[in-house]
C-alpha positions as CSV (number, residue, x, y, z in Angstrom):
1,X,-3.4,-32.7,-17.7
2,X,-6.6,-33.5,-16.0
3,X,-8.5,-30.5,-14.4
4,X,-8.5,-30.6,-10.7
5,X,-10.4,-28.6,-8.0
6,X,-7.1,-26.7,-7.2
7,X,-6.5,-25.8,-10.9
8,X,-10.2,-24.7,-11.3
9,X,-9.9,-22.5,-8.1
10,X,-6.6,-21.0,-9.3
11,X,-8.0,-20.2,-12.8
12,X,-11.2,-18.7,-11.2
13,X,-9.2,-16.6,-8.8
14,X,-6.9,-15.3,-11.6
15,X,-9.9,-14.5,-13.8
16,X,-11.6,-12.6,-11.0
17,X,-8.4,-10.7,-10.3
18,X,-7.9,-9.9,-14.0
19,X,-11.5,-8.7,-14.2
20,X,-11.1,-6.4,-11.2
21,X,-7.9,-5.0,-12.7
22,X,-9.3,-4.3,-16.2
23,X,-12.7,-3.0,-15.2
24,X,-11.6,0.6,-14.3
25,X,-9.8,0.8,-17.6
26,X,-12.8,-0.4,-19.5
27,X,-14.9,2.2,-17.8
28,X,-12.3,4.8,-18.6
29,X,-12.5,4.0,-22.3
30,X,-16.3,3.8,-22.2
31,X,-16.7,7.2,-20.5
32,X,-14.5,8.9,-22.9
33,X,-17.1,8.3,-25.6
34,X,-20.0,9.6,-23.5
35,X,-21.6,13.0,-23.4
36,X,-21.4,14.8,-20.0
37,X,-25.1,14.1,-19.2
38,X,-24.5,10.3,-19.4
39,X,-21.3,10.1,-17.5
40,X,-22.8,9.7,-14.0
41,X,-25.8,7.6,-15.1
42,X,-26.9,4.8,-12.7
43,X,-26.4,2.0,-13.3
44,X,-23.1,2.7,-15.2
45,X,-23.0,1.8,-18.8
46,X,-19.9,0.1,-20.2
47,X,-21.2,0.4,-23.7
48,X,-22.0,4.1,-24.3
49,X,-25.4,4.7,-25.8
50,X,-25.3,7.1,-27.6
51,X,-21.6,7.1,-28.3
52,X,-19.9,10.4,-29.3
53,X,-16.4,11.5,-30.5
54,X,-17.0,15.1,-29.3
55,X,-14.7,14.6,-26.3
56,X,-11.8,13.6,-28.5
57,X,-12.5,16.4,-30.9
58,X,-12.4,19.0,-28.1
59,X,-9.2,17.5,-26.8
60,X,-7.4,17.4,-30.1
61,X,-8.8,20.4,-31.9
62,X,-9.5,22.9,-29.2
63,X,-7.0,24.1,-26.6
64,X,-3.3,23.4,-26.4
65,X,-3.4,19.7,-25.7
66,X,-0.9,19.0,-28.5
67,X,1.5,21.5,-27.0
68,X,1.3,19.9,-23.6
69,X,1.6,16.5,-25.1
70,X,4.8,17.6,-26.9
71,X,6.2,19.1,-23.6
72,X,5.7,15.8,-21.8
73,X,7.2,13.8,-24.7
74,X,10.3,16.0,-24.8
75,X,10.7,15.9,-21.0
76,X,10.1,12.2,-20.6
77,X,12.1,11.2,-23.6
78,X,15.1,13.3,-22.7
79,X,15.0,12.3,-19.1
80,X,14.8,8.6,-20.0
81,X,17.7,8.7,-22.4
82,X,20.0,10.6,-20.1
83,X,19.0,8.8,-16.9
84,X,19.4,5.3,-18.5
85,X,22.8,6.1,-20.0
86,X,24.2,7.7,-16.8
87,X,22.8,4.8,-14.8
88,X,24.4,2.3,-17.2
89,X,27.8,4.0,-16.7
90,X,27.4,4.1,-12.9
91,X,26.3,0.4,-12.8
92,X,29.2,-0.7,-15.1
93,X,31.7,1.1,-12.9
94,X,30.3,-0.5,-9.7
95,X,30.2,-3.9,-11.3
96,X,33.6,-4.0,-13.1
97,X,36.0,-1.8,-11.1
98,X,37.4,-2.2,-7.6
99,X,38.2,1.0,-5.7
100,X,38.2,2.2,-2.1
101,X,34.7,2.9,-0.7
102,X,32.9,1.2,-3.7
103,X,30.3,-0.5,-1.6
104,X,29.7,2.5,0.7
105,X,29.2,4.7,-2.3
106,X,26.7,2.2,-3.8
107,X,24.8,2.1,-0.5
108,X,24.8,5.9,-0.3
109,X,23.3,5.9,-3.8
110,X,20.6,3.5,-2.7
111,X,19.5,5.8,0.0
112,X,17.6,7.6,-2.7
113,X,15.3,4.6,-2.8
114,X,14.4,5.0,0.8
115,X,13.5,8.7,0.9
116,X,9.9,9.5,-0.2
117,X,9.8,11.9,-3.1
118,X,7.4,14.3,-1.4
119,X,10.0,14.9,1.3
120,X,12.4,16.3,-1.3
121,X,10.0,18.8,-2.9
122,X,11.1,21.8,-0.7
123,X,14.9,21.1,-1.0
124,X,14.5,20.5,-4.7
125,X,12.6,23.8,-5.1
126,X,15.3,25.7,-3.2
127,X,18.0,24.1,-5.3
128,X,16.2,24.7,-8.5
129,X,15.6,28.3,-7.7
130,X,19.3,28.7,-6.9
131,X,20.3,27.1,-10.2
132,X,17.7,29.1,-12.2
133,X,15.8,26.0,-13.2
134,X,12.3,27.0,-11.9
135,X,9.6,27.2,-14.5
136,X,11.6,25.5,-17.3
137,X,11.4,22.1,-19.0
138,X,15.2,21.6,-18.6
139,X,14.6,22.0,-14.9
140,X,12.2,19.1,-14.9
141,X,14.7,17.0,-16.9
142,X,17.5,17.6,-14.4
143,X,15.5,16.5,-11.4
144,X,13.8,13.6,-13.2
145,X,17.2,12.2,-14.2
146,X,18.5,12.6,-10.6
147,X,15.4,10.9,-9.2
148,X,15.8,7.8,-11.4
149,X,19.5,7.1,-11.0
150,X,19.3,5.0,-7.9
151,X,16.8,2.4,-9.0
152,X,18.3,2.1,-12.5
153,X,21.8,1.7,-11.2
154,X,20.6,-1.0,-8.8
155,X,19.0,-3.0,-11.6
156,X,21.8,-2.5,-14.1
157,X,24.6,-3.3,-11.7
158,X,23.2,-6.8,-11.0
159,X,23.0,-7.5,-14.8
160,X,26.5,-6.3,-15.5
161,X,27.9,-8.3,-12.7
162,X,26.3,-11.4,-14.2
163,X,28.2,-10.9,-17.5
164,X,31.4,-13.1,-17.8
165,X,34.5,-11.2,-16.9
166,X,36.4,-13.2,-19.5
167,X,34.7,-11.1,-22.2
168,X,36.2,-7.9,-20.7
169,X,39.6,-9.5,-20.4
170,X,39.5,-10.7,-24.0
171,X,38.6,-7.2,-25.3
172,X,41.4,-5.7,-23.1
173,X,43.9,-8.1,-24.7
174,X,42.7,-6.9,-28.1
175,X,43.4,-3.3,-27.0
176,X,39.9,-2.1,-26.2
177,X,39.7,0.7,-23.7
178,X,37.1,1.3,-21.0
179,X,34.7,3.2,-23.3
180,X,34.9,0.7,-26.0
181,X,34.2,-2.2,-23.6
182,X,31.3,-0.3,-22.2
183,X,29.7,0.8,-25.5
184,X,30.5,-2.4,-27.6
185,X,30.2,-5.1,-24.9
186,X,28.2,-4.0,-21.8
187,X,25.4,-2.1,-23.5
188,X,24.6,-4.6,-26.3
189,X,24.6,-7.5,-23.8
190,X,22.7,-5.5,-21.2
191,X,19.7,-4.9,-23.5
192,X,17.2,-6.8,-21.2
193,X,18.2,-4.7,-18.1
194,X,18.4,-1.5,-20.1
195,X,14.9,-2.2,-21.5
196,X,13.6,-2.6,-17.9
197,X,15.2,0.6,-16.8
198,X,13.8,2.4,-19.8
199,X,10.3,1.4,-19.1
200,X,10.5,2.3,-15.4
201,X,12.1,5.7,-16.1
202,X,9.6,6.6,-18.9
203,X,6.6,5.7,-16.7
204,X,8.0,7.7,-13.8
205,X,8.7,10.8,-15.8
206,X,5.7,10.7,-18.1
207,X,3.2,10.5,-15.2
208,X,5.0,12.7,-12.7
209,X,2.8,15.4,-11.3
210,X,3.9,16.8,-7.9
211,X,7.3,18.3,-8.9
212,X,5.9,19.6,-12.3
213,X,3.0,21.3,-10.4
214,X,5.5,22.8,-7.9
215,X,8.1,24.1,-10.3
216,X,6.1,25.1,-13.4
217,X,4.1,28.3,-13.3
218,X,3.9,29.4,-17.0
219,X,1.0,27.7,-18.8
220,X,3.1,27.2,-21.9
221,X,5.6,25.0,-19.9
222,X,2.9,22.7,-18.4
223,X,3.2,19.0,-18.9
224,X,0.3,16.6,-19.7
225,X,-0.6,15.5,-16.2
226,X,-1.0,19.1,-15.1
227,X,-3.0,20.0,-18.2
228,X,-5.4,17.0,-17.6
229,X,-5.8,17.9,-14.0
230,X,-6.8,21.5,-15.0
231,X,-9.5,20.3,-17.4
232,X,-12.4,21.5,-15.1
233,X,-15.3,23.5,-16.1
234,X,-16.9,26.3,-14.0
235,X,-19.6,23.9,-12.8
236,X,-17.5,20.8,-12.2
237,X,-15.2,18.3,-13.9
238,X,-16.0,17.3,-17.5
239,X,-15.2,13.6,-16.9
240,X,-15.7,12.6,-20.6
241,X,-13.2,15.2,-21.6
242,X,-10.7,14.2,-18.9
243,X,-11.0,10.5,-19.7
244,X,-10.5,11.2,-23.5
245,X,-7.4,13.1,-22.7
246,X,-6.2,10.3,-20.4
247,X,-6.7,7.7,-23.1
248,X,-4.5,9.7,-25.5
249,X,-2.0,10.2,-22.7
250,X,-1.8,6.4,-22.2
251,X,-0.8,5.7,-25.8
252,X,3.0,6.6,-25.5
253,X,3.2,4.4,-22.3
254,X,1.7,1.5,-24.2
255,X,4.1,2.1,-27.1
256,X,7.2,2.1,-24.9
257,X,6.1,-1.0,-23.1
258,X,5.4,-2.9,-26.3
259,X,8.7,-1.8,-27.8
260,X,10.7,-3.1,-24.8
261,X,8.5,-5.8,-23.3
262,X,10.4,-8.6,-25.0
263,X,13.3,-8.0,-22.6
264,X,11.3,-6.7,-19.7
265,X,10.9,-9.9,-17.6
266,X,14.4,-11.1,-18.1
267,X,15.9,-7.8,-17.2
268,X,13.8,-7.3,-14.1
269,X,14.5,-10.7,-12.6
270,X,18.2,-10.6,-13.3
271,X,18.6,-7.2,-11.7
272,X,16.6,-8.1,-8.7
273,X,18.3,-11.5,-8.0
274,X,21.9,-10.6,-8.9
275,X,21.9,-7.0,-7.6
């Protein structure tokens, strides 16, 4: 294919866009290897000179960063598993069963996508206090699961509706019940959509800050976003330290995306088009 002016313009635009997107991340990585006196140097240096590992040493060896990391991992992992499984059950029910008020219930569920999360902070706090879930990691899990059901159900329902109904009928003829069809048919065939829901849910729960800051008061129960936000010295923020902690915090997100990215695009497009 011969290069044309339109192709050259498209490639140039995409290259500039990619550079704009990746530059903050490169500066984040660079700053994590700088001593505090070099962080705000003008012009900014993308190659640290001199480079140091002291920020990573302080994050990993001193303080309770590992404890906060484990808290976030437990909360995000538990929330993701429970939310995706419950969403899959809801989506399969809406996709395969006909019952009175089905569409109205589904639309009522989707109202959760239209309400800003910050508007729910006070009602959530009152409910959590009434249930005894304030200042506890299980309290975070309960509300994280509830907050991710609507989007996941929307994505998964579209995928389950696209599965041939003849497969369900064939398993019914063989004597398979509802649970067996769901576990042995819908879940294996729904891997692309489930992978998409898993990535979205893990990102939402791993990075969540507002509700964790509102409900958690004990330092031992803090999650990673709160711990990173509190990494401030008496004379200002230690940006090298904060950026080193942020780099470590990004690693689980990258790992989850790499584990599920093979199915991500297919699941996302199917759920959006068919849903």
